[in-house]
N, CA and C atoms of all chains as a GROMACS GRO file, in nm:
protein
  570
    1MET      N    1  -2.298  -3.440  -3.243
    1MET     CA    2  -2.361  -3.314  -3.206
    1MET      C    3  -2.330  -3.280  -3.060
    2ASN      N    4  -2.318  -3.152  -3.035
    2ASN     CA    5  -2.294  -3.107  -2.898
    2ASN      C    6  -2.425  -3.077  -2.827
    3ASP      N    7  -2.489  -3.179  -2.782
    3ASP     CA    8  -2.613  -3.154  -2.709
    3ASP      C    9  -2.581  -3.093  -2.575
    4ILE      N   10  -2.674  -3.011  -2.528
    4ILE     CA   11  -2.651  -2.946  -2.400
    4ILE      C   12  -2.655  -3.052  -2.291
    5ASN      N   13  -2.555  -3.045  -2.208
    5ASN     CA   14  -2.539  -3.142  -2.101
    5ASN      C   15  -2.649  -3.128  -1.996
    6ILE      N   16  -2.711  -3.242  -1.963
    6ILE     CA   17  -2.826  -3.239  -1.871
    6ILE      C   18  -2.788  -3.188  -1.733
    7ASP      N   19  -2.672  -3.231  -1.684
    7ASP     CA   20  -2.628  -3.185  -1.552
    7ASP      C   21  -2.610  -3.034  -1.548
    8VAL      N   22  -2.554  -2.979  -1.656
    8VAL     CA   23  -2.531  -2.834  -1.659
    8VAL      C   24  -2.664  -2.761  -1.662
    9THR      N   25  -2.756  -2.809  -1.745
    9THR     CA   26  -2.888  -2.746  -1.751
    9THR      C   27  -2.952  -2.746  -1.614
   10GLU      N   28  -2.937  -2.858  -1.545
   10GLU     CA   29  -2.997  -2.868  -1.413
   10GLU      C   30  -2.933  -2.770  -1.316
   11SER      N   31  -2.802  -2.758  -1.321
   11SER     CA   32  -2.740  -2.665  -1.224
   11SER      C   33  -2.768  -2.519  -1.262
   12ILE      N   34  -2.787  -2.491  -1.391
   12ILE     CA   35  -2.826  -2.356  -1.430
   12ILE      C   36  -2.967  -2.326  -1.377
   13ASN      N   37  -3.058  -2.418  -1.401
   13ASN     CA   38  -3.195  -2.400  -1.352
   13ASN      C   39  -3.199  -2.385  -1.201
   14ASN      N   40  -3.120  -2.467  -1.136
   14ASN     CA   41  -3.115  -2.463  -0.991
   14ASN      C   42  -3.068  -2.325  -0.942
   15GLU      N   43  -2.965  -2.274  -1.008
   15GLU     CA   44  -2.910  -2.143  -0.974
   15GLU      C   45  -3.015  -2.033  -0.995
   16LEU      N   46  -3.086  -2.042  -1.108
   16LEU     CA   47  -3.185  -1.939  -1.141
   16LEU      C   48  -3.308  -1.948  -1.052
   17ASN      N   49  -3.337  -2.069  -1.006
   17ASN     CA   50  -3.453  -2.087  -0.919
   17ASN      C   51  -3.427  -2.036  -0.778
   18THR      N   52  -3.299  -2.038  -0.738
   18THR     CA   53  -3.272  -2.003  -0.599
   18THR      C   54  -3.217  -1.861  -0.581
   19ASN      N   55  -3.190  -1.792  -0.694
   19ASN     CA   56  -3.138  -1.655  -0.681
   19ASN      C   57  -3.211  -1.562  -0.776
   20ASP      N   58  -3.248  -1.445  -0.724
   20ASP     CA   59  -3.322  -1.348  -0.806
   20ASP      C   60  -3.235  -1.289  -0.917
   21VAL      N   61  -3.113  -1.257  -0.882
   21VAL     CA   62  -3.024  -1.196  -0.980
   21VAL      C   63  -2.898  -1.282  -0.992
   22VAL      N   64  -2.873  -1.331  -1.113
   22VAL     CA   65  -2.758  -1.419  -1.134
   22VAL      C   66  -2.674  -1.365  -1.249
   23LEU      N   67  -2.544  -1.354  -1.225
   23LEU     CA   68  -2.454  -1.311  -1.331
   23LEU      C   69  -2.357  -1.426  -1.364
   24PHE      N   70  -2.363  -1.472  -1.488
   24PHE     CA   71  -2.266  -1.568  -1.538
   24PHE      C   72  -2.151  -1.486  -1.595
   25MET      N   73  -2.032  -1.504  -1.539
   25MET     CA   74  -1.922  -1.414  -1.576
   25MET      C   75  -1.789  -1.488  -1.580
   26LYS      N   76  -1.687  -1.418  -1.632
   26LYS     CA   77  -1.551  -1.471  -1.627
   26LYS      C   78  -1.482  -1.411  -1.506
   27GLY      N   79  -1.442  -1.497  -1.414
   27GLY     CA   80  -1.382  -1.451  -1.289
   27GLY      C   81  -1.490  -1.431  -1.184
   28THR      N   82  -1.454  -1.354  -1.082
   28THR     CA   83  -1.547  -1.328  -0.972
   28THR      C   84  -1.572  -1.178  -0.963
   29PRO      N   85  -1.678  -1.136  -0.892
   29PRO     CA   86  -1.703  -0.991  -0.881
   29PRO      C   87  -1.581  -0.913  -0.830
   30ASP      N   88  -1.506  -0.972  -0.738
   30ASP     CA   89  -1.387  -0.902  -0.688
   30ASP      C   90  -1.268  -0.912  -0.782
   31PHE      N   91  -1.261  -1.023  -0.856
   31PHE     CA   92  -1.152  -1.039  -0.952
   31PHE      C   93  -1.204  -1.082  -1.089
   32PRO      N   94  -1.269  -0.988  -1.159
   32PRO     CA   95  -1.318  -1.023  -1.293
   32PRO      C   96  -1.200  -1.048  -1.386
   33MET      N   97  -1.218  -1.146  -1.477
   33MET     CA   98  -1.109  -1.184  -1.565
   33MET      C   99  -1.128  -1.132  -1.708
   34CYS      N  100  -1.223  -1.042  -1.724
   34CYS     CA  101  -1.250  -0.991  -1.858
   34CYS      C  102  -1.317  -0.855  -1.843
   35GLY      N  103  -1.285  -0.764  -1.932
   35GLY     CA  104  -1.336  -0.627  -1.922
   35GLY      C  105  -1.488  -0.619  -1.928
   36PHE      N  106  -1.548  -0.706  -2.007
   36PHE     CA  107  -1.693  -0.703  -2.020
   36PHE      C  108  -1.760  -0.750  -1.892
   37SER      N  109  -1.703  -0.853  -1.831
   37SER     CA  110  -1.756  -0.901  -1.703
   37SER      C  111  -1.738  -0.793  -1.596
   38ALA      N  112  -1.621  -0.729  -1.596
   38ALA     CA  113  -1.593  -0.624  -1.498
   38ALA      C  114  -1.693  -0.510  -1.510
   39ALA      N  115  -1.723  -0.471  -1.634
   39ALA     CA  116  -1.814  -0.359  -1.657
   39ALA      C  117  -1.956  -0.393  -1.609
   40THR      N  118  -1.994  -0.518  -1.628
   40THR     CA  119  -2.128  -0.559  -1.587
   40THR      C  120  -2.139  -0.564  -1.434
   41VAL      N  121  -2.035  -0.616  -1.370
   41VAL     CA  122  -2.030  -0.618  -1.224
   41VAL      C  123  -2.041  -0.475  -1.171
   42GLN      N  124  -1.970  -0.383  -1.237
   42GLN     CA  125  -1.971  -0.244  -1.193
   42GLN      C  126  -2.113  -0.186  -1.195
   43VAL      N  127  -2.189  -0.218  -1.298
   43VAL     CA  128  -2.328  -0.171  -1.307
   43VAL      C  129  -2.409  -0.223  -1.189
   44LEU      N  130  -2.394  -0.354  -1.162
   44LEU     CA  131  -2.471  -0.413  -1.052
   44LEU      C  132  -2.429  -0.354  -0.918
   45LYS      N  133  -2.299  -0.326  -0.904
   45LYS     CA  134  -2.251  -0.265  -0.780
   45LYS      C  135  -2.304  -0.122  -0.767
   46ASN      N  136  -2.306  -0.050  -0.880
   46ASN     CA  137  -2.358   0.088  -0.877
   46ASN      C  138  -2.503   0.090  -0.832
   47LEU      N  139  -2.576  -0.014  -0.871
   47LEU     CA  140  -2.717  -0.020  -0.835
   47LEU      C  141  -2.736  -0.074  -0.694
   48GLY      N  142  -2.628  -0.122  -0.635
   48GLY     CA  143  -2.633  -0.171  -0.498
   48GLY      C  144  -2.724  -0.291  -0.481
   49ILE      N  145  -2.728  -0.378  -0.581
   49ILE     CA  146  -2.811  -0.496  -0.564
   49ILE      C  147  -2.724  -0.616  -0.530
   50SER      N  148  -2.782  -0.708  -0.454
   50SER     CA  149  -2.706  -0.828  -0.426
   50SER      C  150  -2.735  -0.929  -0.536
   51PHE      N  151  -2.632  -0.997  -0.578
   51PHE     CA  152  -2.647  -1.093  -0.686
   51PHE      C  153  -2.556  -1.213  -0.665
   52SER      N  154  -2.596  -1.320  -0.727
   52SER     CA  155  -2.515  -1.440  -0.722
   52SER      C  156  -2.433  -1.445  -0.850
   53SER      N  157  -2.312  -1.497  -0.842
   53SER     CA  158  -2.233  -1.503  -0.965
   53SER      C  159  -2.175  -1.641  -0.987
   54ILE      N  160  -2.167  -1.677  -1.113
   54ILE     CA  161  -2.109  -1.806  -1.152
   54ILE      C  162  -1.986  -1.775  -1.235
   55ASN      N  163  -1.873  -1.829  -1.194
   55ASN     CA  164  -1.751  -1.812  -1.272
   55ASN      C  165  -1.743  -1.922  -1.376
   56VAL      N  166  -1.768  -1.886  -1.502
   56VAL     CA  167  -1.770  -1.989  -1.607
   56VAL      C  168  -1.631  -2.044  -1.637
   57LEU      N  169  -1.529  -1.974  -1.589
   57LEU     CA  170  -1.392  -2.024  -1.613
   57LEU      C  171  -1.361  -2.145  -1.526
   58ASP      N  172  -1.447  -2.168  -1.425
   58ASP     CA  173  -1.428  -2.286  -1.341
   58ASP      C  174  -1.469  -2.414  -1.411
   59SER      N  175  -1.552  -2.403  -1.511
   59SER     CA  176  -1.603  -2.524  -1.575
   59SER      C  177  -1.631  -2.499  -1.722
   60ASN      N  178  -1.564  -2.576  -1.805
   60ASN     CA  179  -1.584  -2.559  -1.948
   60ASN      C  180  -1.726  -2.598  -1.988
   61GLU      N  181  -1.782  -2.696  -1.917
   61GLU     CA  182  -1.919  -2.739  -1.945
   61GLU      C  183  -2.017  -2.627  -1.917
   62MET      N  184  -1.993  -2.556  -1.807
   62MET     CA  185  -2.080  -2.442  -1.773
   62MET      C  186  -2.062  -2.331  -1.876
   63ARG      N  187  -1.936  -2.308  -1.914
   63ARG     CA  188  -1.906  -2.201  -2.009
   63ARG      C  189  -1.981  -2.222  -2.141
   64GLU      N  190  -1.979  -2.345  -2.191
   64GLU     CA  191  -2.049  -2.375  -2.316
   64GLU      C  192  -2.198  -2.393  -2.292
   65GLY      N  193  -2.230  -2.452  -2.176
   65GLY     CA  194  -2.370  -2.480  -2.143
   65GLY      C  195  -2.456  -2.356  -2.134
   66ILE      N  196  -2.404  -2.252  -2.070
   66ILE     CA  197  -2.485  -2.131  -2.052
   66ILE      C  198  -2.508  -2.061  -2.186
   67LYS      N  199  -2.410  -2.073  -2.277
   67LYS     CA  200  -2.428  -2.012  -2.410
   67LYS      C  201  -2.543  -2.079  -2.484
   68LYS      N  202  -2.551  -2.212  -2.474
   68LYS     CA  203  -2.660  -2.283  -2.540
   68LYS      C  204  -2.791  -2.258  -2.469
   69PHE      N  205  -2.787  -2.259  -2.336
   69PHE     CA  206  -2.907  -2.239  -2.255
   69PHE      C  207  -2.976  -2.108  -2.292
   70SER      N  208  -2.896  -2.000  -2.305
   70SER     CA  209  -2.952  -1.868  -2.334
   70SER      C  210  -2.960  -1.841  -2.484
   71ASP      N  211  -2.900  -1.928  -2.563
   71ASP     CA  212  -2.884  -1.902  -2.706
   71ASP      C  213  -2.819  -1.764  -2.726
   72TRP      N  214  -2.706  -1.748  -2.659
   72TRP     CA  215  -2.634  -1.620  -2.659
   72TRP      C  216  -2.485  -1.654  -2.663
   73PRO      N  217  -2.408  -1.595  -2.756
   73PRO     CA  218  -2.273  -1.648  -2.779
   73PRO      C  219  -2.164  -1.599  -2.684
   74THR      N  220  -2.197  -1.504  -2.598
   74THR     CA  221  -2.089  -1.446  -2.518
   74THR      C  222  -2.120  -1.444  -2.369
   75ILE      N  223  -2.015  -1.426  -2.292
   75ILE     CA  224  -2.020  -1.408  -2.147
   75ILE      C  225  -1.977  -1.265  -2.121
   76PRO      N  226  -2.027  -1.190  -2.030
   76PRO     CA  227  -2.123  -1.224  -1.925
   76PRO      C  228  -2.269  -1.232  -1.973
   77GLN      N  229  -2.351  -1.291  -1.888
   77GLN     CA  230  -2.494  -1.298  -1.912
   77GLN      C  231  -2.567  -1.272  -1.780
   78LEU      N  232  -2.662  -1.180  -1.787
   78LEU     CA  233  -2.735  -1.144  -1.666
   78LEU      C  234  -2.878  -1.199  -1.669
   79TYR      N  235  -2.916  -1.261  -1.559
   79TYR     CA  236  -3.053  -1.309  -1.542
   79TYR      C  237  -3.118  -1.240  -1.423
   80VAL      N  238  -3.243  -1.200  -1.441
   80VAL     CA  239  -3.322  -1.147  -1.330
   80VAL      C  240  -3.451  -1.227  -1.322
   81LYS      N  241  -3.475  -1.287  -1.208
   81LYS     CA  242  -3.595  -1.371  -1.190
   81LYS      C  243  -3.612  -1.468  -1.306
   82LYS      N  244  -3.508  -1.540  -1.336
   82LYS     CA  245  -3.507  -1.644  -1.439
   82LYS      C  246  -3.517  -1.591  -1.582
   83GLU      N  247  -3.521  -1.460  -1.595
   83GLU     CA  248  -3.534  -1.404  -1.730
   83GLU      C  249  -3.398  -1.354  -1.777
   84PHE      N  250  -3.360  -1.392  -1.898
   84PHE     CA  251  -3.234  -1.346  -1.955
   84PHE      C  252  -3.247  -1.199  -1.994
   85ILE      N  253  -3.162  -1.115  -1.937
   85ILE     CA  254  -3.169  -0.971  -1.963
   85ILE      C  255  -3.077  -0.930  -2.076
   86GLY      N  256  -2.956  -0.987  -2.077
   86GLY     CA  257  -2.864  -0.955  -2.186
   86GLY      C  258  -2.720  -0.967  -2.143
   87GLY      N  259  -2.632  -0.929  -2.235
   87GLY     CA  260  -2.490  -0.927  -2.206
   87GLY      C  261  -2.448  -0.787  -2.163
   88CYS      N  262  -2.318  -0.765  -2.163
   88CYS     CA  263  -2.262  -0.639  -2.113
   88CYS      C  264  -2.320  -0.515  -2.183
   89ASP      N  265  -2.325  -0.518  -2.315
   89ASP     CA  266  -2.369  -0.399  -2.389
   89ASP      C  267  -2.513  -0.361  -2.356
   90ILE      N  268  -2.600  -0.462  -2.354
   90ILE     CA  269  -2.741  -0.436  -2.326
   90ILE      C  270  -2.759  -0.389  -2.181
   91VAL      N  271  -2.690  -0.456  -2.089
   91VAL     CA  272  -2.701  -0.419  -1.948
   91VAL      C  273  -2.654  -0.275  -1.926
   92LYS      N  274  -2.542  -0.240  -1.991
   92LYS     CA  275  -2.491  -0.102  -1.975
   92LYS      C  276  -2.587   0.001  -2.034
   93GLU      N  277  -2.638  -0.033  -2.152
   93GLU     CA  278  -2.731   0.057  -2.218
   93GLU      C  279  -2.857   0.077  -2.134
   94MET      N  280  -2.908  -0.033  -2.079
   94MET     CA  281  -3.029  -0.027  -1.997
   94MET      C  282  -3.005   0.049  -1.867
   95TYR      N  283  -2.882   0.035  -1.816
   95TYR     CA  284  -2.847   0.107  -1.693
   95TYR      C  285  -2.845   0.257  -1.721
   96GLU      N  286  -2.780   0.294  -1.831
   96GLU     CA  287  -2.767   0.436  -1.863
   96GLU      C  288  -2.902   0.501  -1.894
   97SER      N  289  -2.992   0.425  -1.953
   97SER     CA  290  -3.122   0.482  -1.988
   97SER      C  291  -3.222   0.475  -1.872
   98GLY      N  292  -3.183   0.407  -1.765
   98GLY     CA  293  -3.274   0.394  -1.652
   98GLY      C  294  -3.367   0.274  -1.662
   99GLU      N  295  -3.364   0.207  -1.777
   99GLU     CA  296  -3.452   0.091  -1.799
   99GLU      C  297  -3.423  -0.023  -1.701
  100LEU      N  298  -3.294  -0.038  -1.669
  100LEU     CA  299  -3.256  -0.150  -1.583
  100LEU      C  300  -3.313  -0.131  -1.442
  101LEU      N  301  -3.304  -0.009  -1.393
  101LEU     CA  302  -3.358   0.023  -1.261
  101LEU      C  303  -3.509  -0.002  -1.260
  102GLU      N  304  -3.573   0.040  -1.368
  102GLU     CA  305  -3.717   0.020  -1.382
  102GLU      C  306  -3.752  -0.129  -1.378
  103LEU      N  307  -3.675  -0.206  -1.456
  103LEU     CA  308  -3.698  -0.350  -1.462
  103LEU      C  309  -3.681  -0.415  -1.324
  104LEU      N  310  -3.573  -0.375  -1.255
  104LEU     CA  311  -3.547  -0.434  -1.123
  104LEU      C  312  -3.658  -0.398  -1.027
  105ASN      N  313  -3.702  -0.272  -1.033
  105ASN     CA  314  -3.812  -0.229  -0.947
  105ASN      C  315  -3.938  -0.310  -0.976
  106SER      N  316  -3.967  -0.326  -1.104
  106SER     CA  317  -4.090  -0.396  -1.140
  106SER      C  318  -4.085  -0.544  -1.102
  107ARG      N  319  -3.963  -0.598  -1.087
  107ARG     CA  320  -3.950  -0.739  -1.048
  107ARG      C  321  -3.934  -0.754  -0.896
  108GLY      N  322  -3.944  -0.640  -0.828
  108GLY     CA  323  -3.935  -0.646  -0.682
  108GLY      C  324  -3.795  -0.672  -0.628
  109ILE      N  325  -3.693  -0.636  -0.705
  109ILE     CA  326  -3.555  -0.653  -0.658
  109ILE      C  327  -3.514  -0.527  -0.582
  110GLN      N  328  -3.456  -0.548  -0.466
  110GLN     CA  329  -3.416  -0.434  -0.386
  110GLN      C  330  -3.291  -0.367  -0.443
  111VAL      N  331  -3.301  -0.238  -0.469
  111VAL     CA  332  -3.186  -0.166  -0.521
  111VAL      C  333  -3.147  -0.056  -0.424
  112ASN      N  334  -3.022  -0.019  -0.432
  112ASN     CA  335  -2.970   0.083  -0.342
  112ASN      C  336  -2.863   0.161  -0.416
  113PRO      N  337  -2.906   0.239  -0.517
  113PRO     CA  338  -2.808   0.306  -0.604
  113PRO      C  339  -2.716   0.398  -0.526
  114SER      N  340  -2.588   0.394  -0.558
  114SER     CA  341  -2.492   0.478  -0.486
  114SER      C  342  -2.491   0.617  -0.547
  115MET      N  343  -0.789  -1.567  -3.324
  115MET     CA  344  -0.751  -1.522  -3.458
  115MET      C  345  -0.824  -1.394  -3.496
  116PRO      N  346  -0.750  -1.294  -3.536
  116PRO     CA  347  -0.815  -1.166  -3.565
  116PRO      C  348  -0.906  -1.175  -3.688
  117LEU      N  349  -1.005  -1.092  -3.686
  117LEU     CA  350  -1.100  -1.089  -3.795
  117LEU      C  351  -1.101  -0.946  -3.850
  118GLU      N  352  -1.093  -0.936  -3.982
  118GLU     CA  353  -1.086  -0.802  -4.039
  118GLU      C  354  -1.217  -0.726  -4.031
  119LYS      N  355  -1.201  -0.597  -4.008
  119LYS     CA  356  -1.313  -0.504  -4.000
  119LYS      C  357  -1.407  -0.518  -4.120
  120LYS      N  358  -1.345  -0.526  -4.240
  120LYS     CA  359  -1.425  -0.533  -4.362
  120LYS      C  360  -1.509  -0.659  -4.368
  121ILE      N  361  -1.453  -0.768  -4.319
  121ILE     CA  362  -1.525  -0.896  -4.321
  121ILE      C  363  -1.645  -0.890  -4.226
  122ILE      N  364  -1.625  -0.831  -4.110
  122ILE     CA  365  -1.736  -0.818  -4.015
  122ILE      C  366  -1.849  -0.739  -4.079
  123GLU      N  367  -1.812  -0.629  -4.142
  123GLU     CA  368  -1.912  -0.543  -4.205
  123GLU      C  369  -1.986  -0.618  -4.316
  124GLU      N  370  -1.911  -0.692  -4.397
  124GLU     CA  371  -1.974  -0.769  -4.506
  124GLU      C  372  -2.068  -0.876  -4.454
  125LEU      N  373  -2.026  -0.944  -4.348
  125LEU     CA  374  -2.111  -1.050  -4.291
  125LEU      C  375  -2.243  -0.991  -4.240
  126ILE      N  376  -2.232  -0.880  -4.169
  126ILE     CA  377  -2.354  -0.818  -4.115
  126ILE      C  378  -2.444  -0.774  -4.229
  127LYS      N  379  -2.385  -0.711  -4.330
  127LYS     CA  380  -2.466  -0.659  -4.441
  127LYS      C  381  -2.527  -0.771  -4.525
  128SER      N  382  -2.460  -0.883  -4.532
  128SER     CA  383  -2.516  -0.990  -4.614
  128SER      C  384  -2.641  -1.049  -4.550
  129SER      N  385  -2.652  -1.040  -4.418
  129SER     CA  386  -2.777  -1.093  -4.362
  129SER      C  387  -2.875  -0.983  -4.320
  130ILE      N  388  -2.826  -0.861  -4.304
  130ILE     CA  389  -2.916  -0.748  -4.279
  130ILE      C  390  -2.886  -0.643  -4.386
  131PRO      N  391  -2.944  -0.660  -4.506
  131PRO     CA  392  -2.901  -0.580  -4.622
  131PRO      C  393  -2.914  -0.428  -4.604
  132ASP      N  394  -3.013  -0.382  -4.530
  132ASP     CA  395  -3.028  -0.236  -4.519
  132ASP      C  396  -2.941  -0.177  -4.408
  133ALA      N  397  -2.859  -0.260  -4.347
  133ALA     CA  398  -2.785  -0.215  -4.229
  133ALA      C  399  -2.679  -0.110  -4.262
  134LYS      N  400  -2.676  -0.010  -4.176
  134LYS     CA  401  -2.562   0.082  -4.176
  134LYS      C  402  -2.471   0.030  -4.067
  135VAL      N  403  -2.347   0.007  -4.100
  135VAL     CA  404  -2.256  -0.054  -4.003
  135VAL      C  405  -2.138   0.038  -3.979
  136ILE      N  406  -2.118   0.072  -3.855
  136ILE     CA  407  -2.002   0.156  -3.820
  136ILE      C  408  -1.914   0.074  -3.727
  137ILE      N  409  -1.794   0.044  -3.772
  137ILE     CA  410  -1.706  -0.040  -3.692
  137ILE      C  411  -1.579   0.034  -3.654
  138GLU      N  412  -1.542   0.019  -3.530
  138GLU     CA  413  -1.418   0.079  -3.482
  138GLU      C  414  -1.330  -0.031  -3.427
  139ASP      N  415  -1.205  -0.029  -3.465
  139ASP     CA  416  -1.109  -0.123  -3.408
  139ASP      C  417  -1.052  -0.054  -3.284
  140LEU      N  418  -1.098  -0.097  -3.168
  140LEU     CA  419  -1.073  -0.021  -3.046
  140LEU      C  420  -0.926  -0.014  -3.006
  141ARG      N  421  -0.854  -0.123  -3.032
  141ARG     CA  422  -0.713  -0.123  -2.990
  141ARG      C  423  -0.617  -0.137  -3.106
  142GLY      N  424  -0.674  -0.144  -3.226
  142GLY     CA  425  -0.589  -0.162  -3.342
  142GLY      C  426  -0.527  -0.301  -3.350
  143ASP      N  427  -0.589  -0.397  -3.280
  143ASP     CA  428  -0.532  -0.532  -3.282
  143ASP      C  429  -0.617  -0.632  -3.360
  144GLY      N  430  -0.724  -0.583  -3.425
  144GLY     CA  431  -0.810  -0.672  -3.502
  144GLY      C  432  -0.885  -0.772  -3.416
  145ASP      N  433  -0.900  -0.742  -3.290
  145ASP     CA  434  -0.965  -0.838  -3.200
  145ASP      C  435  -1.066  -0.772  -3.106
  146HIS      N  436  -1.056  -0.642  -3.092
  146HIS     CA  437  -1.148  -0.570  -3.004
  146HIS      C  438  -1.218  -0.461  -3.083
  147TYR      N  439  -1.342  -0.488  -3.118
  147TYR     CA  440  -1.414  -0.394  -3.202
  147TYR      C  441  -1.536  -0.336  -3.130
  148SER      N  442  -1.578  -0.222  -3.178
  148SER     CA  443  -1.711  -0.176  -3.140
  148SER      C  444  -1.789  -0.160  -3.270
  149ALA      N  445  -1.911  -0.206  -3.270
  149ALA     CA  446  -1.993  -0.195  -3.390
  149ALA      C  447  -2.127  -0.132  -3.356
  150THR      N  448  -2.166  -0.038  -3.440
  150THR     CA  449  -2.300   0.017  -3.431
  150THR      C  450  -2.373  -0.026  -3.557
  151VAL      N  451  -2.486  -0.089  -3.539
  151VAL     CA  452  -2.562  -0.138  -3.653
  151VAL      C  453  -2.698  -0.071  -3.653
  152ILE      N  454  -2.729  -0.006  -3.765
  152ILE     CA  455  -2.856   0.067  -3.775
  152ILE      C  456  -2.938   0.002  -3.886
  153SER      N  457  -3.058  -0.041  -3.852
  153SER     CA  458  -3.142  -0.106  -3.953
  153SER      C  459  -3.290  -0.092  -3.919
  154LYS      N  460  -3.370  -0.077  -4.023
  154LYS     CA  461  -3.515  -0.069  -4.003
  154LYS      C  462  -3.571  -0.205  -3.962
  155THR      N  463  -3.500  -0.312  -3.995
  155THR     CA  464  -3.550  -0.446  -3.963
  155THR      C  465  -3.551  -0.474  -3.812
  156PHE      N  466  -3.490  -0.385  -3.733
  156PHE     CA  467  -3.492  -0.402  -3.587
  156PHE      C  468  -3.627  -0.361  -3.528
  157ASP      N  469  -3.710  -0.297  -3.612
  157ASP     CA  470  -3.837  -0.244  -3.563
  157ASP      C  471  -3.921  -0.353  -3.495
  158GLY      N  472  -3.970  -0.320  -3.378
  158GLY     CA  473  -4.058  -0.412  -3.306
  158GLY      C  474  -3.987  -0.527  -3.237
  159LYS      N  475  -3.854  -0.529  -3.245
  159LYS     CA  476  -3.780  -0.637  -3.180
  159LYS      C  477  -3.714  -0.590  -3.051
  160SER      N  478  -3.700  -0.681  -2.957
  160SER     CA  479  -3.633  -0.646  -2.832
  160SER      C  480  -3.482  -0.633  -2.859
  161LYS      N  481  -3.414  -0.569  -2.764
  161LYS     CA  482  -3.268  -0.553  -2.775
  161LYS      C  483  -3.200  -0.688  -2.791
  162ILE      N  484  -3.248  -0.786  -2.715
  162ILE     CA  485  -3.187  -0.919  -2.723
  162ILE      C  486  -3.203  -0.976  -2.864
  163GLU      N  487  -3.324  -0.961  -2.920
  163GLU     CA  488  -3.347  -1.011  -3.055
  163GLU      C  489  -3.260  -0.937  -3.157
  164GLN      N  490  -3.248  -0.806  -3.139
  164GLN     CA  491  -3.166  -0.726  -3.232
  164GLN      C  492  -3.020  -0.771  -3.228
  165HIS      N  493  -2.968  -0.788  -3.106
  165HIS     CA  494  -2.829  -0.831  -3.094
  165HIS      C  495  -2.810  -0.972  -3.151
  166LYS      N  496  -2.911  -1.057  -3.129
  166LYS     CA  497  -2.903  -1.193  -3.183
  166LYS      C  498  -2.898  -1.192  -3.336
  167MET      N  499  -2.973  -1.101  -3.397
  167MET     CA  500  -2.969  -1.091  -3.544
  167MET      C  501  -2.828  -1.061  -3.592
  168VAL      N  502  -2.761  -0.971  -3.519
  168VAL     CA  503  -2.623  -0.937  -3.558
  168VAL      C  504  -2.529  -1.055  -3.530
  169TYR      N  505  -2.543  -1.114  -3.413
  169TYR     CA  506  -2.458  -1.230  -3.381
  169TYR      C  507  -2.477  -1.341  -3.484
  170ASN      N  508  -2.603  -1.365  -3.521
  170ASN     CA  509  -2.630  -1.471  -3.619
  170ASN      C  510  -2.564  -1.442  -3.752
  171SER      N  511  -2.559  -1.313  -3.789
  171SER     CA  512  -2.497  -1.279  -3.917
  171SER      C  513  -2.348  -1.310  -3.915
  172LEU      N  514  -2.290  -1.317  -3.798
  172LEU     CA  515  -2.147  -1.343  -3.788
  172LEU      C  516  -2.115  -1.492  -3.789
  173GLU      N  517  -2.217  -1.570  -3.815
  173GLU     CA  518  -2.200  -1.714  -3.843
  173GLU      C  519  -2.115  -1.788  -3.740
  174GLY      N  520  -2.146  -1.768  -3.616
  174GLY     CA  521  -2.076  -1.845  -3.513
  174GLY      C  522  -1.937  -1.794  -3.479
  175LYS      N  523  -1.897  -1.683  -3.544
  175LYS     CA  524  -1.762  -1.630  -3.514
  175LYS      C  525  -1.759  -1.556  -3.381
  176MET      N  526  -1.876  -1.507  -3.339
  176MET     CA  527  -1.884  -1.431  -3.214
  176MET      C  528  -1.850  -1.523  -3.097
  177GLY      N  529  -1.762  -1.475  -3.012
  177GLY     CA  530  -1.722  -1.557  -2.898
  177GLY      C  531  -1.613  -1.656  -2.935
  178LYS      N  532  -1.579  -1.663  -3.065
  178LYS     CA  533  -1.470  -1.752  -3.106
  178LYS      C  534  -1.359  -1.667  -3.169
  179GLU      N  535  -1.357  -1.660  -3.306
  179GLU     CA  536  -1.253  -1.576  -3.368
  179GLU      C  537  -1.267  -1.432  -3.323
  180LEU      N  538  -1.392  -1.395  -3.301
  180LEU     CA  539  -1.417  -1.257  -3.262
  180LEU      C  540  -1.442  -1.254  -3.113
  181HIS      N  541  -1.342  -1.214  -3.039
  181HIS     CA  542  -1.354  -1.220  -2.895
  181HIS      C  543  -1.437  -1.106  -2.841
  182ALA      N  544  -1.404  -0.987  -2.883
  182ALA     CA  545  -1.465  -0.872  -2.818
  182ALA      C  546  -1.530  -0.780  -2.921
  183LEU      N  547  -1.661  -0.778  -2.918
  183LEU     CA  548  -1.734  -0.688  -3.004
  183LEU      C  549  -1.836  -0.613  -2.920
  184MET      N  550  -1.810  -0.486  -2.898
  184MET     CA  551  -1.910  -0.405  -2.830
  184MET      C  552  -2.017  -0.373  -2.932
  185LEU      N  553  -2.140  -0.400  -2.896
  185LEU     CA  554  -2.244  -0.388  -2.996
  185LEU      C  555  -2.352  -0.290  -2.953
  186LYS      N  556  -2.389  -0.206  -3.050
  186LYS     CA  557  -2.503  -0.116  -3.029
  186LYS      C  558  -2.593  -0.131  -3.149
  187THR      N  559  -2.721  -0.152  -3.125
  187THR     CA  560  -2.814  -0.161  -3.237
  187THR      C  561  -2.913  -0.046  -3.226
  188LYS      N  562  -2.946   0.008  -3.343
  188LYS     CA  563  -3.039   0.121  -3.346
  188LYS      C  564  -3.134   0.108  -3.463
  189LEU      N  565  -3.250   0.167  -3.447
  189LEU     CA  566  -3.349   0.165  -3.554
  189LEU      C  567  -3.319   0.268  -3.661
  190GLU      N  568  -3.285   0.389  -3.617
  190GLU     CA  569  -3.254   0.497  -3.712
  190GLU      C  570  -3.118   0.556  -3.678
   0.00000   0.00000   0.00000
């Protein structure tokens, strides 16, 4: 069985505990390696929020670990205050409907929409 | 490995029987799809739960054989 690796769980928890907004993505915000990751970064940039990002392509354990951790089969994955918000489609939909801005406001995240 | 449009639709319908499924092959390569799934069973569920229901119907193919599926779920 592929049990979730304890070290990976710990580093995910550590990341979520120390950063309000965390994006698990392929590539980096400046050089996304996948269209879905790029689109999600664009939403966060449009909202002008600062976020931490984890490049899952750096570690296969992280890539598989975060999928099990969130029980979500795809990357990117957005977390706000330790809460899993969704992947690219949900984040985009929430952004377009204004729900994402509302959620960020309610969680006390500073936004600066362009 | 590409997955046929018809198979995706059948998988979704077999686990969400009332689902209306609209699938578009975005690039014509059998690997980048957009799917809109409409079902009354989404009622009262969060977006994450709704998307998980669809992912679960794809029996682990999501993120593997099926690389890119843009997903929209709706109640009506």
